[in-house]
N, C-alpha and C positions, 0 to 999 in steps of 0.2 A: 767508871764514872757513873754515878746514879743520875737517873732522869727524874726531874720533878714532875708533880702532877700538872703543873702549868705547861711545861714543856711538852708533855704527853698530849695534852689537850690541843696545843697548837699544831703538833704533828698530825694529829687525827683530822683536824680542820683542813689542813693542807691535803691529806689523803682524799678526804671527801670532795674537795674542789677538783682534784685531778680526775677522780672517777666520774664526777658529773660532767666535766668538760669532755672526757672520752665518750661518754654515753651520748651526749649532745652531738659530737662530731659523727659518731656512728649512725645515729638517727638521721641526720642531715644528709649523709652520703646514701643511705637507703632510700630516702625520698628522691634524691637527685637521680639515682639509678633507675628509677621507675620510668622516667622520660627517655632513657636511652633506647635506641632501636637495635633489634637484633639483625645482624647481617645475613642476607639471603645467599645461599650457595649459588654458584654459577651453573647454568643449565648443563654444561658438560660434566659437571661433578654429580648430578643427581643419579641415584641408583637406578639400574636397568637390569632386572632379574633375567629377562630373555637374552639379552646380550651377554650377561655374565655366564649363563649356563652354557651357551655355545663356546665361549672362550675357555671355560674350564674344560669342557669335553675335548676341545682341541689341543690345549696346551698342558693341562694338569692331570686329567684322569688316567693317563698312561702310568704315571708313578703312584699318585695317590689313591686311585681307584674311583670308579664311578659312583660308588657308595660311600666315599670319603673315609673308608676304613683302612686305607693304606695298602701296600703290597710289599714284595721284597725289594722294590726300586725306591720306595718313598714311605715316610711315616704317615700315620692317619692324621686327618685334619679335625675329626671330631672325638679326640682323645685328649683327656686331662693328663698332661705330662707330669705334673707334680701333685701327689695326693695332699689332701687336707690333713691337719693334725689328728682329726677324729678318725680318719681312714688309716693313718699310720698306727694309732692306738689299737685299733681293731685287728690290725694285721699281726701285731706282736703277740707272742704266746705269753700267758700269765707268768709272772716272775714270783717265786715264793721266797719270802724273807723270814728268817727266824728271829724269835725274841731271845732276849738274854735269859739264861736260866738253864733248865735241865735239856732243852732241845727236843722235847717230846713232840710227836706228830700233832698233838693238840695245840701247840704253841705256833704253828705255821699260819702265815697271813698272806693274802694276795696283794698285788700292787694296788696303791690307792689308800690303804689304811696304814699310815705311817706313825701314829701315836704309839710310843714306847717300843719302836722297833729299831733294829740296826740292820745294815746290809750285810 
């Protein structure tokens, strides 16, 4: 079913009205949000490093270590458990891929240059 130019113009006008209404609603919500008050935490939940240090030394340091590096009883607390993608790429040895053709040593490429290569 072909759409005429007049129908296309009417659909574009409706689209523009919907976009304008959405932007007006978003703007009014952001203006309204500026008057909202941020809740304050209760005094019992405020951080207390001195109390935390004594609690850690009493209950946690025996397994996790006083330096947070862990022990044979517990894992380290200052250790990234899952490496990032960049760290994973650095850990892998380079993969050699050969081009189609004779297979001479000059035709080898390293990972990352995939143009015209096969696995």
